[in-house]
N, C-alpha and C positions, 0 to 999 in steps of 0.2 A: 597460041593454039597448041593443043596436045597432039602428039603423034600417035595416039591410041585409036584404033578402029572401034567403031560402035559396037560390033559384035565380038570384040576380042576380050578375053579375060584379062583383068587388070589387078594390080596390087598397089598398096599405098607405099610410096617412097618416103620413108621416115627421114632419110638423109636430106631430101629436098625440103621437107618441112623445117628441119633444123637450120638449113642454110637460108631459107627465106626469113625465118625469125632473126637470125644473126645479121642478115643484110639490112634489116630495118631496126637494128638495135637502138640507133640514135632517136628514131621516131618513137619507139617504145619508151625509151628513157624520158623523152620530153613529155609524153603523155602521162607517164608515171609521176613526174615532178608536178605537172599541172594538177593531177588528181590529188596528190599529197597537199599541194597548196590550197586547193579548194576545201579539202577536209580540215586543214589547219584554220583557214578563215572561218569556216562554218562552226568549228569547235569554239573559236574565240567569240563569235557572234552570239552563240547560245548563252542564255542566262545560266550561271552556275547554280547547281542544286546541292544543298548541304543536308546531311543526314546525321541524326544522333539517336541514341538508344538508352532507354531505362529498363532495368530488369527488376522483377518482383519475385520473391520467393514465397510460395504458398505453403504455410505450415500452421498447425493449431497453436494458438497463443492464449495464455491465461493471465489474469491480472497479477501485478507484482505482489499484492498482499494476500494472494490465495494461500490457503492452508497447504501443509505438506501433503496431506492425503489427496486434496484436489489436484495438486500439481502432479502427484504420482499417477492419478487416474487419467489426467490429460496426456501425460507422456506415454502411458500404456495403451492409449486408444489407437485405433487404426489410422494410418496416414491417408491422405487424400489420394484417390486413385486417378486413373487417366480421365475418366468421365468427369470427375469433379474439376480437374484442371482445365479440361475443354470447356466446361460450363463457365469457369472464371474468364477464359479467353473471350467467350461470347459476351459476358457481362461488361468487359472492358470496351467492347465495340457497340454497346447499347446506345440508342439514340438519346436517352436521358442523360447518360454520363457525358456524351459528346456535346450536347447542348450546354451542360454545366460548364465544361471547359471553354467552349466558344464564348459564352457570356462572361466568364471570369476574365478571360484574356482579351475580350472585345475584338475578336477576329473578324466580325462582320464589317468592321471599318477598314479592313485591309483589302486593297484591290486584288491581291494574290488569291483570295478566296471567293472572288466574284468576278472572274474574267468575262462572264457573259454580259455584264452590265456595260463594259466598254466595247466588247465585240471586236471583230476583224472583218476585213473585206471578204476574205475567202469564206468565213462563216456566214456572212450575210448572203453571199451568192448561193451557198448550199441550202440555206433556209428558204430563199426565194424559189429555188428549183425543187422544193419539197423533198430534198435528199437528206435533210437534217431537221430535227425538231428544234423549234425556236426555244432556246434556253430561258428566255425572258418569260415564257408562259408559266414556269415553275415559280413558286414563292421564293423570296430572297433567302429565307431561313433554310429551305430545302437546297438551294444552290450552294450555300455555304457548307452545309453538311456534306453534300456530294463532293465538293472540292476537298473538304477535310478528310473524307474517307479515302479518296484517291491517293492522298499522300501518307496515309496511316497504314501501318502494318503491325498487327498483334499476332504473336505466334508462341507456341510452347517450345522451349529448348528441348530437343530430343534427349530422352533418357534422364530427365530431371523434372522437378516440380517448379521450375523457373519459367516465368512468362516474360518475353521480351516485347517492349513497346518501341517501335521505330517510327520516326516521322521525318519527312523530307520537305525542305522549304528553301526558298531563295534567300531567306534571312538566317544566318547561322545562330543568332540568339533565339529566334523563334523555333528553330529546329531542336534546340536543347530545352527551351521552356515548355513546349507543349507536352513531351513525354513525362517530364517531371510533374506538370500540372495534372495530367491524367492519372499518374500514380497517386498523387495526394488526394484527388477527388475519389479515387477508388478506395483508398484506405479509410477516408472519412465516411464514405458510403457504407462500407462493411462495419465500421465501428458504430455508425448510426443505427444500422440494422440491429446490432446487439443492444444498444441503448433502448431502441423501441421495444425490443422483446422484454427487457427488464421493466420498462415503464408499464407496459401492458400487464406484466405479471403482478406488479404492485397494485395497480388499479383493480385487478380482478381479486387479489388476495385480501384487500382491506375489508370489503363487505363480507367476504366468506369468513374471515377471522372473527369479525364482530358477531356474526350469526352463530359460529361455533362456540364462542364464549357463553352466549346465552344458553345454548343447548347443553354445554358442560355443567353450567350452574344449575339448570333445571334437573339434570340427571343426578347430580350429587345431592340435591335437596330431596329428591324422591328416595334415594338410598337411605338418607338419615331418617326421614319420616317412617319408612318401612321398618328400619331397624328398631326405632323407638317404640312403634306401635306393637311390634311382635316381641319385644323384649330380647332382641338379639344383640346384647351389649358385648363388645369385644373386650378381651382382657389384655392380650399381648399383640393385637393386630391381626392374628390369624385364627384364634379360637374364641368361640362365644362363651358367655358366662356359664350357662348350664353345663356345657361340655367341660369347662375348667373345674366347676364345682364337682361334677361327677368324678373327674380324675382325682381331685383332692380326697373325696370320701373313700374312693377305692384304695388309695394309698394308705389312708388312716386305718381303714378296716383291716388291711393286710398287716399293718404294724400291731394293732390291738390283738388280732388273732395270734400273732407271734408271741406277744407278751403273755397271753393266756396259756399257751402251750408251754412256755418257759416256766411260768409259775407252777403249773401242774407238775412239771418234771421235777422242779426243786422240792415241792412238797412231798412227792413220792419218795424222793431220795432220803428226805428227813425221816419219814415214816419207816422206811426200810431200816434205817440206822437204829431207830428206837426199838423196833420190834425184834431185831436180831441181837440187840445188846452190843453192837459194834461201837467203836469209838466214833463219835460224831464230830470230833474236832477237825476232821479232814474236809468236811463240807464247807463250801464257800460261805453260805449264809450263816453257819455256826461260827466260823472263824472271824467273820466280819463283825459279830456282836461284841461290844466292849464289856458288857456284864459277863458274858461267858469267858472272855479273856481274863477279867479280874478273878473270877471264881477258879478258873484253871490255874491261875498263878497261886492263889491261896491253897488249892488242893496240892499243888506241887510242893509248896513249903511244908505243909503238914506231913506229907508223905516222907519228906526228907527228915523231919524231926523224928518221926516214928522209927525210921530206919536207924537213926543215930542212937536213940534211946534203947532200942532192942538189944543192942550190944552190951549195954551196962545194966539194964533193968529186966525184971521178969515180965512175962506177958500180962500178969494180973496186977501189975503195978498201977496205982491210981493215975499216975501221969500218962502212961500209955493208954489207959482206958479213956482218959479225957481227950487225948489227941485223936483216938480212933472215933470217938463220938463226934468230934468236930469235922473229921474227914467225911464221915457218913452224912453229916448235915450239908457239907459243901457239895457233895455229889448229888444230893437231893435237890439242891438249888439249881445245879447245872441242868438236871432233867426238867425242872420246871421252866427254866429259861429256854430250853430247847423246845418244850411244848408251846411256849409263847411264840417263838420264831416260826414253828410249823403253822400255828394259827394265823400268824401274819401273812405267811406265803399263801395259805388257802384263801385268805381274804383278798389278796391281790388277784388270784385266779378268778374269784367270783366277780370282782370289779371289772376285770378284763372281759369276762363273759357278758356282763350287762352292757359294757361299752360296745362290744361287737354287735349285740342285738340291736342297739340303738342306731349304730352306723348302717346296718343292713336295712333297717326301716327307712332311713334317710336316703340310702342309695336307690331303693325302689322308687321313691318319690322323685328323685332327681332324674332317674332314667326316663320316667314318663315325661318329665318336662323337657328333657333333651330330645326325645323322639318328636315331640311337637315342634321343638326348635329346628330340627333337621328338615321337617316339611316346610317350615317357613323360610329356611335358607335357600330353597329352590328359587323362589321369587326374588329373594335378595341377590342371589348370584346373577340372575338375569339383569336386574337393574345395575349391578356393579359392572357387568360386561359392557352394557350400553354406555355407562359413564366412562369406563376406561377407553373404549373405542373413540368416543367423542374427544376425550382428553388427548389421546395419541395423535388423532388427526389435527387437533388444534396445535399441538406442539410441532408437528411437521410443517403446517402452514406458517407458523411463526418463524421457524428456521428459514424456510424459503423466502418469506417476506423480508427478513433481515438481510439475507444474502442479496436479494434483488435490490433492496433499498441501498445497500452499500455500494452497488455498481451503477448507481444513477449518474455518476459523474463520467464525463467523456474519457478521462484518463484511466478509468477503472475497467473499461471494456475495449481492449486493443483488438484491432482487426486480425483475422487469421492469415496475415500476410505481412511482409516487411520488404522495404526497398533494399536490395543488395548492391545495386549499381545505379547511380544517378547519371542522367545525361549531362554531358559537358558540351560547351560550345565548340563545334568542329572548326578546325583551321583550314584543312584542304577540302575542296568541293568533292562531293560524291560523283557528280556528273556535270559537264563532260570531262573525261580523261583525255587530254589533248594528245599525249604521246601514243597511247594505244590506238586512238582513232586514226591518227596520221599514218601509223605503221600499217594498220589493217587496210586503210584506203589505198596506200601505195602498193601493197602486195596484191590487192584485188584488181587494181588498175593494170598492174604488170601482167597478171595472169589473163585478164580479159583481152588485153591488147594482143598477147601472143596467140590466144585462141582465135581471135578475129583474123589474124594473118594466116593461121593454119587453115581455117575454113575457106578463106579466099583462094589459097593455093589448091585446095581440094576441088572446089567448085570450078576453078578455071582449068583443071586437068593437068596442071604443071606438076602436081605431086603424085600423079598416077603413072604407073609403068606397066607395060604388058607382061603377062605371066608366061614363062616358057613351059609349054605343054609337052609332057612326056608321052611316048606311045601308049603306055598303060593308061594314062588319063584319057587320051583320045578314045581308046577302046571302051573305057568305063562310061564315057559320055554317050557313046553309041548304044551301049547296053541300057543305060538309063532312059535314053530317048525311046528305045524299042520297048522298054518295060512300061512306059507311061502311055502307050497306045491304048485307047479305051477298050476294056474287057479283053485285053490280049492275055490269054492264059498260057503260061509256060508249060512245058511238057515234063512230067516227072521222069525219074530215072527208069521207071518200069514201063514208060510209054503210055501211061493212062493220063488223060487230060486232067489238069488241076481244077477242082471246083473253086469258084471265087468265094472269098470270105463273106460272112454275114455283114461285116462292116462295109463291104463294097456297095451295098444298097444305098448307103448314105454318104459315100465318099464323093468328093468333088472330082469329076472326070477331067477338069481343066487344069490340074496341077502341072506345073512346069519345073524343069530342072534348072536350078540357079547356080549351084556350086558343086564341084567335084574335087575341090582341092584336097580334101581330106584323104583322098585315095593315095596321094603321094606319101602320106604319113604312115601308111600300112606297110610293114615289112613284107618283103616278097616271100619269105619262108614261113610266115605265120600260118597260112592255111595248111601247110604240109606237116605241121606238128600235131599228130593225132593225140598225143598225151595231153597237150595243153588245152585242146578244144574238145576233148571227149566229154561224154555225159557226166562221168564222175568228177572231172575237173570243174565243169560248170556247177555241179552240185556243191562241191567244196567252196567255190567262189560265192555262191548265193548264201551258204551257211555263214561264211565269214563276213559278208557285207550286211547281213541281217536286213535285207531289203523286204519291205512288206508286200510289194507287188512286182511281178515279173510278167512281161508281155512277150509271148513266143510268136515269131513269124516263121512260117514254113512255105517258102516260095515254091518248093518242088512238090508239095502236096502231102500225100498220106505218109510217106516215109519220114518226113520231117515231123508230122504230128505224132508218129509212133515214137520218135526220139523224145519228144516233149512228155509223152506218157511215161516213158522209161525214166526220165528225169524226176517226174512227180513221184513215182513209186520208190525211187532210190532215196529221195528226201524223206518220204514216209517211213521207209525201213530204217533210216538213221534216227528215228524218234522225233521228227518234226511234225507239227500239225500243218498239213498242206492240203489245199483244195485246188482243183483244176476246173476252169470254166470253158466249156466247148463253144467257141464262137466261129467255128469253121463252117464252110458251106456243105461239106460232105458228111459231117458228123462222125468222122472216123474215130476220134478219141472216145465218143460215146459208145461206139461199137466195141472198142477194146476194153473199156472199163465197166460199163453199166451191166448189171444183172438183167435189167429189162430195157431193151432199146427204146421202148415206147414210154419210158418214164417221163414225167413232166420236167421241163427244164427252163432255160433262160428265156426262150421265146414265149412260153406259157406265162412266165412271171411278168414279162414286159407287157403282154396283152391283158393281164389281169385275170387270167384263167386258172392260176395256181398261186397258192400262198408261198411266202418266202421259205418257210421251213419244209414245205413239201418238195421243193426242187433240189434239196441237198441229199445226195445218195452216197453210199459207201462203194469203194472200189472192190471188185470181186476178187482181186488177187493181192491186195495190200491194205494198209490202214489209211490210205489217202481217201479223200472225199471228192465227189464229182458233182458238178451242175451240168447236166447233159444239154444237148441242143434243144430238145423239146419238139412238140408236134404242131405248134401254132404257125400261122403264116409269118414268114420271115419279114416281109415288107411291112406288114402291120405292126410287128413287134419292134422293128427298127425305128418306127416313129417315136417311140419312147426311149431312144438310145441315150438321151441326156440323163436318164435316171440310172444308167449303169455306173456312173461315178459314185452315186450314193450307195449302190450295191457293193461296189468294191471297197468303199470306206468301212462299211459295216463288217464285211468279211475280214478285212485287214485287222480289225480289233479282236476278232475271234480266232484267227489262225496266225501261225508264224509266217506263212508265205501264201500268197494268192497267185496262182499261175493262170494266165488267160491265153489259151491257144487260139490264135486268130487266123490260122491258115495262111493263104496267100494274100494278106492284107497289105495296104500301103500306108504311107504316113498320114494321109488325110483321114483314113478310117481310124487309125490308132489315136489321132488327136481328138476325135469325137468320143473315143472310149474314156479317156482321162484327160483332164485339163492340166495336170501336173506333168512337168518334164523330168521330175526326180524319180524315175522308175527304171527298172532293168529291162532292156530290149534284148531278147535272145533271138539270134538269127539261126534257126534250126536247119542246117544244110548237111544232111548225112554224107553227101559226096560234094566236097568243097569245090566250087567253081569261082575262081578269083574274080572274074568280071562281075558276076552277080553279087558276090559278097561286098566288093568295093563299091558298087553302085548303091546297094541298099544301105551300107554303112554311111556313105556320103550323104545320101538322102535324109536319113534319120538325124545325123549330126547337124545338117543344115537346118533341120526343123527344131533344133534345140535339145535333142536327146543325146546327152553326152555319154551315157552309160550303155554302150552297145557291146554285146558279147556274142562271139561266134560259137556255135555248138555243132560239131560234125558228128552226127549220131552214130553212124556206122554200126558198130557192134551192139550198142545199146538198143538201137532201133530193131535190129534183127532179133534180139532177145524178146523185146516187147511183142513183135509180130508172132514169134514162136509161141509165147505164152498165151496170146489171144487165140491162136489156132488150137 
């Protein structure tokens, strides 16, 4: 029996718990060994499970005989993305592929894949009690597939295009054979899909090619008939005969006109030489004449003889006269030959003129024929375009047909995947791992045995010891008991009765005090440190903690609420977005901050008489915002107090800090305001009374609120009251 009185505060004696465990160490060791032995026996009884894995790399693959251009195109193509890899994973788990593997390996003959056929006593009992569906109701094929899927795992290796196929079986050979068989069936299926595509392509292309051949032949025949009927004969493959003839006549006409002009120029030069008496032996036509050359030679010889004889004979000498007569005759012959050459040149000019006239006539005729041929070529070009289009399409189909026909063999269309790691027969079982199971079971048994012994000591009272109560704790308990008298309102420093908080309407009046141990943890000199608990210090603390919600409790009434208003304005002046919600019974914060005391507020919002945006107002002396008390009935509004948590969450998203001034509220009312305990609780006590602070702090900490802050308003509250006045 414990020596602790029923109404006495107690504490857990950790030393007694340790001593109790140590005193029963042999029993704990024995139980641990028994647990380890049971785990070892169970691990040995269990059938070993073996696991093996095959890995497949998904990548585009081209046939070995593919051309360099095709290989480059395949390598330059986009690699398979995550969706394609996920699709291949699903394909590996498809029912058709699994059935193929099951039939190939004849797994339906193995008892491992049809345990329901043999059954067990426990399974039969569960089926009879309708707690389990009878597996025999399913077809045998479905049972085998279900057992196969339970042991199969197909997954994508993260960060790669590799797919792993893992299978677990009681037979190590089967554990390795099934993943390899699945990989082979998958590759053959993928290759077969390509073969089917090529076969379908050849079957479709054959009649299309035959039809195109007939169309090409018909189109070319129409082109030949049209060309023959309209006389559009080609000369060099690009020009028709009339056009070529016109080009030749134009070239010949140009040449003849040039010859005519040349002959006329030569004749004129000869005429000029004859008329002016100039020497004509410089003209090309004269110099080219052999007769002229002979006569010129004779003339030169005679002239030489005359010159020689004049030195020895007189001018009237018969020899000189004879030579001069011969010289005159030679010169006469030269002029005659020159006249003949001139006549010959003039004849060339006349012939050229006649030739040009004939060519001009022929050109006019050919031009008319060429114009008609141009009109006929319009229809010819249309027929040739149709024939060329049909021919190009036929050539394209022939290339595709030859390519598809060349890939009709199974080796010519490899699957877009390859096996990078084949499954091997495992040596060690995957499950059970005897050593880890025994170790875990032993540790768990040891811990559970110690916990059971500790609980027995606690429930028997042997591990409980009475707590030594200090005078401060006794006084705090008296204050707490006095505070929890229903509707007992403390008196403010000014002597004015404190109005109860709006939350007091829904507070539980039967709350009891369970623990005031935290009072011992509060240093005696903390309330006396004005700098540490001033409004500015609390503002700095809230800024550093970045708390989204702070609930202010003012047990002494309006002076505490004034300190909270001062705190809100100080945070707003520091550049923070802060809003204060007036949940007091007196509405004193509304009186200090609101421009219009009758503005809609929180009670109107909860009663549905005002919109959410209409209840938010600005502070008349700072940048802070305010949700005032409102004008609706408090009791009716507090029926919807559960909606306040949603209101606070919405405001916390919009503001840096939401301050809720609750007045003289207790833990029960605050608990209804927010379900979270991770909030800042500010005890606004302008004049610190240690007993009240310790009682309140103990009460909130006992309820789970660990973040309780004291704010001794003092000077800040007086400033707020002065500004309001």
